[in-house]
C-alpha positions in Angstrom: 0.0 0.0 0.0 2.9 2.4 0.7 4.4 1.9 -2.7 1.1 2.7 -4.3 0.7 5.8 -2.0 4.2 6.9 -3.0 3.2 6.7 -6.7 -0.2 8.3 -6.3 1.0 11.2 -4.0 4.7 11.6 -4.2 4.5 14.9 -2.3 3.4 13.0 0.8 6.3 10.5 0.8 9.8 11.8 1.5 11.4 8.4 2.0 10.0 4.8 1.7 10.9 1.9 3.9 9.8 -1.6 3.0 10.2 -4.4 5.6 9.8 -8.0 4.7 7.6 -6.9 1.7 6.3 -9.4 -0.8 6.3 -8.4 -4.5 3.2 -9.8 -6.1 1.0 -12.8 -6.4 -0.9 -13.3 -3.3 -1.5 -16.8 -2.2 -3.1 -18.6 -5.2 -2.2 -16.0 -7.8 0.2 -16.7 -10.6 3.4 -14.7 -10.5 6.9 -14.9 -11.9 8.2 -13.6 -8.5 9.2 -15.9 -5.6 6.6 -16.3 -2.9 6.3 -18.4 0.1 3.8 -21.3 -0.2 2.2 -22.3 3.0 1.2 -25.6 1.4 -1.8 -27.7 0.9 -2.4 -28.3 4.7 -2.8 -24.5 5.2 -5.1 -24.2 2.2 -7.2 -27.1 3.5 -7.4 -25.5 6.9 -8.6 -22.3 5.4 -11.2 -24.0 3.2 -12.4 -26.0 6.3 -12.6 -22.7 8.2 -10.2 -24.2 10.8 -8.7 -21.0 11.9 -6.7 -22.4 14.7 -5.0 -25.0 12.4 -4.4 -22.4 9.7 -2.8 -19.9 12.2 -0.7 -22.7 13.7 0.8 -23.3 10.3 1.2 -19.6 9.4 2.7 -18.2 12.6 5.9 -20.3 12.6 6.6 -18.7 9.2 6.4 -15.2 10.7 8.0 -15.9 14.1 10.7 -18.4 13.4 13.9 -17.4 15.1 15.2 -19.6 18.0 14.1 -18.1 21.4 10.8 -16.6 20.0 8.5 -19.4 21.0 6.8 -17.3 23.7 6.2 -14.6 21.1 4.7 -17.1 18.7 2.4 -18.4 21.4 1.4 -14.8 22.3 0.7 -14.0 18.7 -1.4 -17.2 18.2 -3.5 -16.5 21.4 -4.0 -12.9 20.3 -5.1 -13.8 16.7 -7.5 -16.6 17.6 -9.5 -14.0 19.5 -10.1 -11.9 16.4 -13.4 -12.3 14.5 -13.2 -15.1 11.9 -13.9 -12.7 9.1 -10.9 -10.6 10.0 -8.6 -13.7 9.9 -10.1 -14.9 6.6 -9.8 -11.5 5.1 -6.1 -11.3 6.0 -5.4 -14.4 3.9 -7.7 -13.5 1.0 -6.0 -13.0 -2.4 -5.7 -9.3 -3.3 -4.4 -8.5 -6.8 -4.1 -4.8 -5.9 -1.2 -5.7 -3.6 1.0 -6.7 -6.6 3.7 -4.0 -7.0 5.7 -5.8 -9.7 4.6 -3.6 -12.5 5.1 -0.3 -10.7 8.4 -0.6 -8.9 10.5 1.2 -11.5 8.2 4.2 -11.2 9.0 4.8 -7.5 10.9 8.1 -7.1 11.2 8.3 -3.3 14.5 7.1 -1.8 13.7 3.6 -0.7 15.2 1.3 2.0 14.3 -2.4 1.8 14.9 -4.2 5.1 14.8 -8.0 5.2 15.8 -10.8 7.5 18.1 -13.3 5.8 16.2 -16.2 7.4 12.7 -14.9 6.6 10.4 -17.9 6.2 7.4 -15.8 5.2 8.8 -13.8 2.3 11.8 -15.1 0.5 14.9 -12.9 0.6 14.9 -13.0 -3.2 11.8 -10.7 -3.1 13.8 -8.1 -1.2 16.6 -8.3 -3.7 14.2 -7.9 -6.7 12.5 -4.9 -5.0 15.9 -3.2 -4.3 17.1 -3.9 -7.8 13.8 -2.7 -9.4 13.2 0.5 -7.5 15.7 3.2 -8.8 18.3 4.0 -6.2 16.8 1.6 -3.6 19.1 0.1 -0.9 18.8 -3.3 0.6 19.7 -3.9 4.2 19.8 -7.5 5.3 19.5 -8.6 8.9 21.7 -11.8 9.3 20.0 -14.7 11.1 16.7 -12.8 11.4 13.3 -13.8 10.1 10.3 -11.8 9.2 10.4 -9.6 12.3 13.8 -7.9 12.5 12.4 -5.0 14.6 11.8 -7.6 17.3 14.8 -9.9 16.9 17.4 -7.2 16.1 15.9 -4.0 17.6 19.1 -2.1 18.1 20.4 -2.6 14.5 16.9 -2.1 13.1 16.4 1.3 14.9 19.9 2.4 14.0 19.4 1.7 10.3 15.9 3.1 10.2 16.9 6.3 12.1 19.9 6.9 9.9 18.0 6.4 6.7 15.1 8.6 7.7 17.6 11.4 8.6 20.0 11.1 5.6 18.4 8.8 3.0 21.3 6.4 3.3 22.1 3.3 5.3 24.8 3.7 7.9 28.2 2.4 6.8 28.5 -0.3 9.5 25.1 -0.7 11.1 25.2 -2.6 14.4 28.8 -1.9 15.0 28.0 -0.2 18.3 26.4 -3.4 19.7 
């Protein structure tokens, strides 16, 4: 949504930061870009409206780093209390979320942040986004999954703050750890 906002209203967007962003092709859509497939068991759980089973398959792809088990449990317990329609809507296919055809039109300085061990969105997506948006910069978080702001908060904040101030990634982020 932010990419589309930056294109429609460039005067509103000074800098753009994309974190663990997919490119195109929501679940079930054809796309030439890499995407994470949650598999048949997940699709069967959704079709059967077995929200608990679907979330139990999905959450480990979002919270996958060692030592984040309590966070995964907290997330599961929080999500299962949401209305069923909200959960089903989250997983619904949305062709408007595909940014593959517009990436080269983005004019705002762009930072793409991605965990190298992201099980939800392949790292290749981040590389393609950074290569496709003119002047975009990719910052990878080693040994982090889909939530680098939780699993590497110091480095994440350092990179984000520096980029928002200067439009650049610090030369050696995380060096002050």
